[in-house]
All heavy atoms as an XYZ file, in Angstrom:
586
protein
N     -25.033    -19.516      3.870
C     -24.732    -18.249      4.507
C     -26.061    -17.633      4.941
O     -26.937    -17.424      4.115
C     -23.979    -17.348      3.529
C     -23.672    -15.985      4.081
S     -22.812    -14.889      2.926
C     -21.146    -15.430      3.110
N     -26.172    -17.330      6.197
C     -27.393    -16.698      6.682
C     -27.315    -15.183      6.507
O     -26.294    -14.643      6.086
C     -27.670    -17.090      8.130
C     -26.560    -16.645      9.079
O     -25.481    -16.281      8.594
O     -26.783    -16.667     10.304
N     -28.383    -14.502      6.811
C     -28.485    -13.062      6.562
C     -27.500    -12.258      7.410
O     -26.924    -11.278      6.935
C     -29.936    -12.568      6.757
C     -30.100    -11.128      6.271
C     -30.350    -12.660      8.217
C     -30.076    -11.001      4.798
N     -27.248    -12.696      8.636
C     -26.305    -11.973      9.498
C     -24.889    -12.082      8.935
O     -24.148    -11.089      8.895
C     -26.363    -12.507     10.940
C     -27.761    -12.313     11.535
C     -25.310    -11.856     11.813
C     -28.195    -10.871     11.650
N     -24.508    -13.257      8.474
C     -23.178    -13.433      7.875
C     -23.036    -12.587      6.622
O     -21.971    -12.014      6.375
C     -22.945    -14.901      7.533
O     -22.970    -15.687      8.681
N     -24.092    -12.513      5.838
C     -24.053    -11.693      4.632
C     -23.899    -10.217      4.975
O     -23.111     -9.504      4.346
C     -25.326    -11.912      3.812
C     -25.434    -11.111      2.522
C     -24.341    -11.521      1.549
C     -26.797    -11.294      1.904
N     -24.610     -9.756      5.983
C     -24.500     -8.358      6.400
C     -23.094     -8.056      6.915
O     -22.510     -7.019      6.582
C     -25.574     -8.025      7.457
C     -26.956     -8.038      6.804
C     -25.304     -6.681      8.122
C     -28.102     -7.937      7.771
N     -22.530     -8.957      7.702
C     -21.161     -8.762      8.204
C     -20.172     -8.761      7.052
O     -19.256     -7.926      6.999
C     -20.813     -9.829      9.257
C     -21.644     -9.603     10.521
C     -19.321     -9.817      9.580
C     -21.534    -10.703     11.536
N     -20.353     -9.667      6.090
C     -19.465     -9.751      4.928
C     -19.516     -8.452      4.131
O     -18.478     -7.918      3.734
C     -19.872    -10.946      4.058
C     -18.972    -11.205      2.894
C     -17.681    -11.677      3.086
C     -19.417    -10.998      1.611
C     -16.850    -11.920      2.017
C     -18.593    -11.243      0.529
C     -17.311    -11.707      0.733
N     -20.718     -7.917      3.920
C     -20.848     -6.661      3.186
C     -20.291     -5.483      3.976
O     -19.696     -4.564      3.397
C     -22.303     -6.412      2.813
C     -22.887     -7.366      1.772
C     -24.365     -7.071      1.563
C     -22.126     -7.293      0.474
N     -20.466     -5.492      5.305
C     -19.917     -4.419      6.133
C     -18.395     -4.438      6.109
O     -17.748     -3.382      6.003
C     -20.431     -4.537      7.563
N     -17.808     -5.625      6.203
C     -16.344     -5.743      6.111
C     -15.884     -5.289      4.732
O     -14.885     -4.569      4.599
C     -15.884     -7.186      6.412
C     -14.425     -7.397      6.029
C     -16.089     -7.518      7.877
N     -16.621     -5.665      3.684
C     -16.272     -5.230      2.333
C     -16.351     -3.724      2.176
O     -15.470     -3.110      1.573
N     -17.397     -3.121      2.732
C     -17.532     -1.668      2.640
C     -16.409     -0.963      3.382
O     -15.819     -0.001      2.877
C     -18.888     -1.239      3.201
N     -16.105     -1.439      4.580
C     -15.023     -0.843      5.362
C     -13.683     -1.011      4.656
O     -12.892     -0.068      4.570
C     -14.974     -1.465      6.758
C     -13.907     -0.930      7.703
C     -14.108      0.557      7.952
C     -13.940     -1.695      9.010
N     -13.439     -2.201      4.124
C     -12.174     -2.453      3.421
C     -12.061     -1.597      2.169
O     -10.997     -1.047      1.871
C     -12.059     -3.931      3.060
N     -13.149     -1.470      1.426
C     -13.134     -0.631      0.224
C     -12.908      0.832      0.555
O     -12.171      1.525     -0.137
N     -13.547      1.296      1.636
C     -13.365      2.679      2.064
C     -11.920      2.926      2.500
O     -11.301      3.922      2.114
C     -14.342      2.985      3.196
C     -14.207      4.352      3.773
C     -14.557      5.530      3.192
C     -13.662      4.674      5.056
N     -14.263      6.575      4.040
C     -13.718      6.075      5.190
C     -13.141      3.912      6.097
C     -13.256      6.718      6.327
C     -12.696      4.564      7.227
C     -12.758      5.953      7.327
N     -11.368      2.007      3.309
C      -9.979      2.148      3.755
C      -9.015      2.100      2.577
O      -8.046      2.859      2.526
C      -9.636      1.044      4.762
C     -10.259      1.174      6.141
C      -9.986     -0.093      6.961
C      -9.742      2.400      6.858
N      -9.278      1.221      1.630
C      -8.413      1.130      0.450
C      -8.481      2.409     -0.367
O      -7.460      2.863     -0.894
C      -8.804     -0.074     -0.402
N      -9.668      3.006     -0.468
C      -9.796      4.281     -1.177
C      -8.996      5.379     -0.512
O      -8.387      6.216     -1.179
N      -8.969      5.379      0.822
C      -8.172      6.369      1.550
C      -6.679      6.103      1.349
O      -5.898      7.024      1.109
C      -8.537      6.358      3.044
C      -9.934      6.918      3.245
C      -7.525      7.149      3.863
C     -10.459      6.795      4.654
N      -6.283      4.838      1.452
C      -4.871      4.479      1.296
C      -4.381      4.821     -0.104
O      -3.269      5.325     -0.279
C      -4.656      2.985      1.612
C      -4.886      2.737      3.101
C      -3.267      2.520      1.194
C      -4.951      1.274      3.487
N      -5.217      4.573     -1.106
C      -4.824      4.838     -2.489
C      -5.139      6.277     -2.901
O      -5.198      6.584     -4.079
C      -5.528      3.852     -3.427
C      -5.119      2.415     -3.222
S      -3.381      2.114     -3.536
C      -3.338      2.275     -5.314
N      -5.379      7.145     -1.941
C      -5.567      8.584     -2.144
C      -6.714      8.916     -3.099
O      -6.518      9.449     -4.177
C      -4.283      9.219     -2.621
C      -3.199      9.147     -1.582
C      -1.997      9.937     -2.018
C      -1.005     10.047     -0.923
N      -0.170      8.998     -0.597
N      -7.929      8.560     -2.653
C      -9.114      8.989     -3.363
C      -9.498      8.177     -4.570
O     -10.258      8.644     -5.403
N      -9.018      6.971     -4.690
C      -9.385      6.160     -5.836
C     -10.571      5.250     -5.538
O     -10.739      4.221     -6.147
C      -8.191      5.316     -6.285
C      -7.082      6.170     -6.842
C      -6.029      5.334     -7.509
N      -4.981      6.197     -8.016
C      -3.705      5.936     -7.916
N      -3.296      4.850     -7.325
N      -2.825      6.758     -8.410
N     -11.395      5.665     -4.595
C     -12.592      4.906     -4.271
C     -13.665      5.125     -5.329
O     -13.535      5.961     -6.209
N     -14.741      4.371     -5.247
C     -15.786      4.431     -6.263
C     -17.152      4.731     -5.672
O     -18.157      4.322     -6.213
C     -15.842      3.100     -7.014
C     -14.603      2.793     -7.787
C     -13.700      1.861     -7.319
C     -14.334      3.443     -8.972
C     -12.554      1.577     -8.030
C     -13.191      3.170     -9.690
C     -12.298      2.236     -9.221
N     -17.250      5.426     -4.557
C     -18.522      5.687     -3.915
C     -18.912      4.529     -3.009
O     -18.178      3.549     -2.882
N     -20.067      4.630     -2.386
C     -20.472      3.643     -1.381
C     -20.635      2.240     -1.981
O     -20.055      1.277     -1.493
C     -21.768      4.082     -0.711
N     -21.429      2.123     -3.036
C     -21.660      0.809     -3.645
C     -20.384      0.295     -4.298
O     -20.039     -0.882     -4.188
C     -22.808      0.890     -4.686
C     -24.099      1.355     -4.025
C     -23.004     -0.454     -5.374
C     -24.628      0.431     -2.954
N     -19.656      1.163     -4.952
C     -18.391      0.760     -5.573
C     -17.381      0.304     -4.542
O     -16.645     -0.664     -4.780
N     -17.345      0.969     -3.385
C     -16.429      0.552     -2.317
C     -16.792     -0.825     -1.781
O     -15.911     -1.618     -1.454
C     -16.418      1.571     -1.182
C     -15.599      2.795     -1.518
O     -14.856      2.827     -2.480
N     -15.758      3.828     -0.727
N     -18.092     -1.111     -1.673
C     -18.507     -2.438     -1.226
C     -18.040     -3.484     -2.230
O     -17.480     -4.515     -1.852
C     -20.033     -2.507     -1.030
C     -20.456     -1.656      0.166
C     -20.493     -3.946     -0.825
C     -21.948     -1.530      0.337
N     -18.238     -3.212     -3.507
C     -17.823     -4.162     -4.542
C     -16.306     -4.343     -4.524
O     -15.808     -5.476     -4.546
C     -18.310     -3.702     -5.939
C     -17.719     -4.554     -7.035
C     -19.829     -3.722     -5.995
N     -15.571     -3.236     -4.464
C     -14.104     -3.320     -4.415
C     -13.659     -4.056     -3.159
O     -12.746     -4.882     -3.197
C     -13.468     -1.906     -4.494
C     -11.994     -1.936     -4.134
C     -13.649     -1.325     -5.874
N     -14.314     -3.776     -2.041
C     -13.955     -4.449     -0.790
C     -14.237     -5.935     -0.814
O     -13.434     -6.740     -0.349
N     -15.388     -6.340     -1.377
C     -15.738     -7.763     -1.439
C     -14.792     -8.494     -2.398
O     -14.259     -9.563     -2.078
C     -17.215     -7.941     -1.847
C     -17.516     -9.390     -2.187
C     -18.124     -7.458     -0.734
N     -14.563     -7.915     -3.570
C     -13.624     -8.534     -4.511
C     -12.213     -8.514     -3.923
O     -11.458     -9.479     -4.063
C     -13.671     -7.819     -5.879
C     -12.604     -8.348     -6.816
C     -15.052     -7.988     -6.500
N     -11.871     -7.441     -3.229
C     -10.577     -7.360     -2.560
C     -10.440     -8.389     -1.453
O      -9.355     -8.932     -1.235
N     -11.537     -8.681     -0.756
C     -11.499     -9.716      0.280
C     -11.198    -11.080     -0.326
O     -10.415    -11.864      0.225
C     -12.819     -9.751      1.039
N     -11.813    -11.359     -1.469
C     -11.546    -12.627     -2.148
C     -10.093    -12.664     -2.627
O      -9.381    -13.647     -2.423
C     -12.527    -12.822     -3.325
C     -12.153    -14.035     -4.155
C     -13.949    -12.948     -2.806
N      -9.637    -11.569     -3.232
C      -8.253    -11.485     -3.698
C      -7.273    -11.588     -2.534
O      -6.278    -12.314     -2.614
C      -8.035    -10.171     -4.459
C      -6.633     -9.902     -4.999
C      -6.254    -10.952     -6.041
C      -6.562     -8.517     -5.596
N      -7.572    -10.890     -1.442
C      -6.723    -10.963     -0.253
C      -6.698    -12.366      0.327
O      -5.662    -12.832      0.807
N      -7.842    -13.059      0.287
C      -7.893    -14.441      0.762
C      -6.988    -15.356     -0.042
O      -6.300    -16.214      0.513
N      -6.984    -15.161     -1.365
C      -6.094    -15.957     -2.203
C      -4.625    -15.638     -1.928
O      -3.794    -16.540     -1.825
C      -6.390    -15.730     -3.685
C      -7.601    -16.467     -4.182
C      -8.640    -15.791     -4.803
C      -7.720    -17.838     -4.040
C      -9.759    -16.453     -5.255
C      -8.832    -18.514     -4.492
C      -9.850    -17.823     -5.099
O     -10.947    -18.486     -5.541
N      -4.311    -14.355     -1.833
C      -2.917    -13.943     -1.598
C      -2.429    -14.443     -0.238
O      -1.348    -15.034     -0.136
C      -2.770    -12.409     -1.709
C      -1.409    -11.951     -1.230
C      -3.016    -11.955     -3.136
N      -3.238    -14.229      0.804
C      -2.840    -14.668      2.133
C      -2.785    -16.195      2.209
O      -1.908    -16.751      2.869
C      -3.801    -14.125      3.189
C      -3.491    -12.730      3.641
C      -3.298    -11.700      2.745
C      -3.383    -12.438      4.983
C      -3.025    -10.417      3.158
C      -3.104    -11.156      5.427
C      -2.923    -10.144      4.501
N      -3.706    -16.878      1.545
C      -3.679    -18.336      1.519
C      -2.450    -18.862      0.806
O      -1.847    -19.858      1.226
N      -2.064    -18.195     -0.283
C      -0.859    -18.589     -1.012
C       0.387    -18.425     -0.151
O       1.316    -19.230     -0.215
C      -0.729    -17.753     -2.292
C       0.469    -18.086     -3.129
C       0.504    -19.251     -3.876
C       1.554    -17.239     -3.172
C       1.606    -19.565     -4.646
C       2.668    -17.534     -3.937
C       2.693    -18.713     -4.679
N       0.388    -17.399      0.692
C       1.520    -17.150      1.582
C       1.459    -17.992      2.856
O       2.389    -17.967      3.652
C       1.590    -15.669      1.953
C       1.837    -14.693      0.802
C       1.732    -13.257      1.280
C       3.194    -14.949      0.172
N       0.345    -18.708      3.053
C       0.202    -19.553      4.229
C      -0.234    -18.809      5.470
O      -0.070    -19.291      6.579
N      -0.816    -17.626      5.294
C      -1.265    -16.821      6.424
C      -2.784    -16.970      6.540
O      -3.502    -16.802      5.558
C      -0.908    -15.340      6.216
C       0.601    -15.180      6.034
C      -1.407    -14.497      7.380
C       1.020    -13.804      5.595
N      -3.256    -17.288      7.734
C      -4.690    -17.395      7.952
C      -5.121    -16.384      9.009
O      -4.338    -16.006      9.879
C      -5.089    -18.800      8.434
O      -4.396    -19.088      9.661
C      -4.717    -19.846      7.399
N      -6.360    -15.944      8.895
C      -6.912    -15.021      9.875
C      -8.155    -15.656     10.472
O      -8.934    -16.292      9.774
C      -7.288    -13.673      9.245
O      -8.273    -13.893      8.243
C      -6.080    -13.001      8.632
N      -8.333    -15.476     11.752
C      -9.490    -16.044     12.409
C     -10.358    -15.008     13.084
O     -11.449    -15.306     13.547
N      -9.912    -13.770     13.105
C     -10.656    -12.732     13.806
C     -11.275    -11.745     12.815
O     -10.914    -11.715     11.635
C      -9.728    -11.972     14.752
O      -8.767    -11.249     14.011
N     -12.181    -10.940     13.310
C     -12.809     -9.924     12.476
C     -11.794     -8.871     12.041
O     -11.777     -8.459     10.882
C     -13.960     -9.269     13.231
C     -14.748     -8.202     12.474
C     -15.405     -8.798     11.246
C     -15.774     -7.571     13.384
N     -10.908     -8.480     12.952
C      -9.880     -7.495     12.616
C      -8.935     -8.041     11.547
O      -8.577     -7.336     10.606
C      -9.092     -7.090     13.862
C      -8.005     -6.052     13.660
C      -8.596     -4.754     13.125
C      -7.257     -5.813     14.938
N      -8.569     -9.304     11.667
C      -7.718     -9.935     10.651
C      -8.397     -9.981      9.296
O      -7.764     -9.773      8.260
N      -9.700    -10.237      9.296
C     -10.460    -10.251      8.045
C     -10.506     -8.868      7.417
O     -10.399     -8.730      6.197
C     -11.875    -10.754      8.288
O     -11.861    -12.077      8.744
N     -10.652     -7.843      8.243
C     -10.681     -6.472      7.725
C      -9.326     -6.104      7.129
O      -9.256     -5.516      6.046
C     -11.102     -5.482      8.828
C     -12.567     -5.715      9.213
C     -10.884     -4.035      8.391
C     -13.023     -4.955     10.436
N      -8.252     -6.474      7.809
C      -6.902     -6.188      7.295
C      -6.670     -6.923      5.985
O      -6.181     -6.347      5.007
C      -5.826     -6.551      8.350
C      -4.437     -6.511      7.746
C      -5.922     -5.630      9.548
N      -7.041     -8.205      5.945
C      -6.863     -9.005      4.737
C      -7.679     -8.428      3.581
O      -7.168     -8.298      2.466
C      -7.285    -10.443      4.998
C      -7.164    -11.343      3.795
S      -7.709    -13.016      4.124
C      -9.444    -12.759      4.447
N      -8.919     -8.053      3.839
C      -9.766     -7.485      2.794
C      -9.244     -6.134      2.334
O      -9.286     -5.824      1.136
C     -11.198     -7.354      3.304
N      -8.734     -5.335      3.243
C      -8.190     -4.027      2.883
C      -6.955     -4.178      2.004
O      -6.810     -3.473      0.999
C      -7.866     -3.207      4.141
O      -9.051     -3.077      4.924
C      -7.335     -1.837      3.783
N      -6.069     -5.087      2.369
C      -4.874     -5.320      1.547
C      -5.274     -5.816      0.166
O      -4.729     -5.377     -0.854
C      -3.913     -6.287      2.261
C      -3.314     -5.604      3.488
C      -2.813     -6.768      1.314
C      -2.511     -6.514      4.379
N      -6.237     -6.715      0.111
C      -6.719     -7.192     -1.177
C      -7.349     -6.081     -2.003
O      -7.150     -5.997     -3.217
N      -8.105     -5.193     -1.352
C      -8.735     -4.080     -2.057
C      -7.689     -3.077     -2.555
O      -7.838     -2.521     -3.648
C      -9.753     -3.395     -1.162
N      -6.645     -2.848     -1.779
C      -5.558     -1.962     -2.224
C      -4.877     -2.557     -3.460
O      -4.598     -1.848     -4.439
C      -4.536     -1.724     -1.087
C      -3.255     -1.093     -1.607
C      -5.148     -0.845     -0.008
N      -4.627     -3.859     -3.426
C      -4.038     -4.530     -4.594
C      -4.954     -4.381     -5.797
O      -4.501     -4.080     -6.907
C      -3.750     -6.012     -4.279
C      -2.644     -6.139     -3.238
C      -3.378     -6.781     -5.547
C      -2.469     -7.546     -2.685
N      -6.250     -4.579     -5.581
C      -7.214     -4.457     -6.675
C      -7.236     -3.039     -7.233
O      -7.221     -2.853     -8.455
C      -8.603     -4.867     -6.195
C      -9.720     -4.794     -7.225
C      -9.458     -5.779     -8.358
C     -11.052     -5.073     -6.578
N      -7.273     -2.029     -6.372
C      -7.259     -0.645     -6.851
C      -5.974     -0.317     -7.602
O      -5.991      0.414     -8.588
C      -7.457      0.327     -5.693
C      -8.864      0.400     -5.112
C      -8.882      1.330     -3.906
C      -9.860      0.855     -6.153
N      -4.861     -0.864     -7.141
C      -3.591     -0.668     -7.839
C      -3.648     -1.282     -9.234
O      -3.225     -0.663    -10.222
C      -2.440     -1.267     -7.031
C      -1.109     -1.155     -7.716
C      -0.464      0.055     -7.817
C      -0.519     -2.285     -8.270
C       0.762      0.148     -8.457
C       0.704     -2.187     -8.919
C       1.347     -0.966     -9.009
N      -4.178     -2.503     -9.330
C      -4.294     -3.161    -10.636
C      -5.247     -2.405    -11.552
O      -4.985     -2.274    -12.753
C      -4.762     -4.607    -10.462
C      -3.769     -5.547     -9.771
C      -4.399     -6.909     -9.539
C      -2.495     -5.665    -10.580
N      -6.339     -1.871    -11.007
C      -7.275     -1.080    -11.803
C      -6.603      0.182    -12.329
O      -6.782      0.550    -13.490
C      -8.540     -0.738    -10.990
C      -9.375     -2.006    -10.772
C      -9.366      0.331    -11.676
C     -10.526     -1.819     -9.812
N      -5.781      0.826    -11.485
C      -5.098      2.037    -11.928
C      -4.076      1.722    -13.019
O      -3.873      2.533    -13.924
C      -4.426      2.745    -10.754
O      -3.330      2.009    -10.269
N      -3.451      0.545    -12.944
C      -2.519      0.151    -14.013
C      -3.251     -0.076    -15.329
O      -2.766      0.307    -16.397
C      -1.768     -1.115    -13.621
C      -0.669     -0.988    -12.572
C      -0.044     -2.355    -12.292
C       0.393     -0.013    -13.004
N      -4.417     -0.706    -15.250
C      -5.190     -0.982    -16.459
C      -5.702      0.314    -17.071
O      -5.736      0.460    -18.298
C      -6.355     -1.955    -16.149
C      -7.315     -2.057    -17.298
C      -5.805     -3.322    -15.771
N      -6.095      1.277    -16.246
C      -6.577      2.563    -16.762
C      -5.495      3.346    -17.486
O      -5.792      4.130    -18.373
C      -7.146      3.414    -15.606
C      -8.515      3.008    -15.180
C      -9.042      3.990    -14.158
C     -10.479      3.695    -13.816
N     -11.017      4.656    -12.846
N      -4.239      3.127    -17.114
C      -3.136      3.861    -17.745
C      -2.853      3.335    -19.137
O      -2.282      4.043    -19.962
C      -1.868      3.746    -16.898
C      -1.925      4.572    -15.646
C      -0.637      4.463    -14.869
C      -0.720      5.257    -13.581
N       0.493      5.161    -12.782
N      -3.258      2.109    -19.401
C      -2.955      1.499    -20.719
C      -3.898      2.004    -21.772
O      -4.934      2.381    -21.695
C      -3.023     -0.036    -20.630
C      -1.923     -0.532    -19.723
C      -2.911     -0.672    -21.998
C      -1.927     -2.027    -19.497
């Protein structure tokens, strides 16, 4: 992975984490936390979409997939916090 790919990956993660924080009504974790949630959400979204047989080839598709994964991750975190 070259530096440009890493920057794009982190930017998509940050955007996905920020969008997931908005969707989940303020459950974001700040700038660095949103990047982490977005990157982990992108991996989770990749597994979920791959399991369903859905692939994305565009940047917009990657952002949607990462956002859905980040929303799932934030939901799971909120469930764990309730226990």
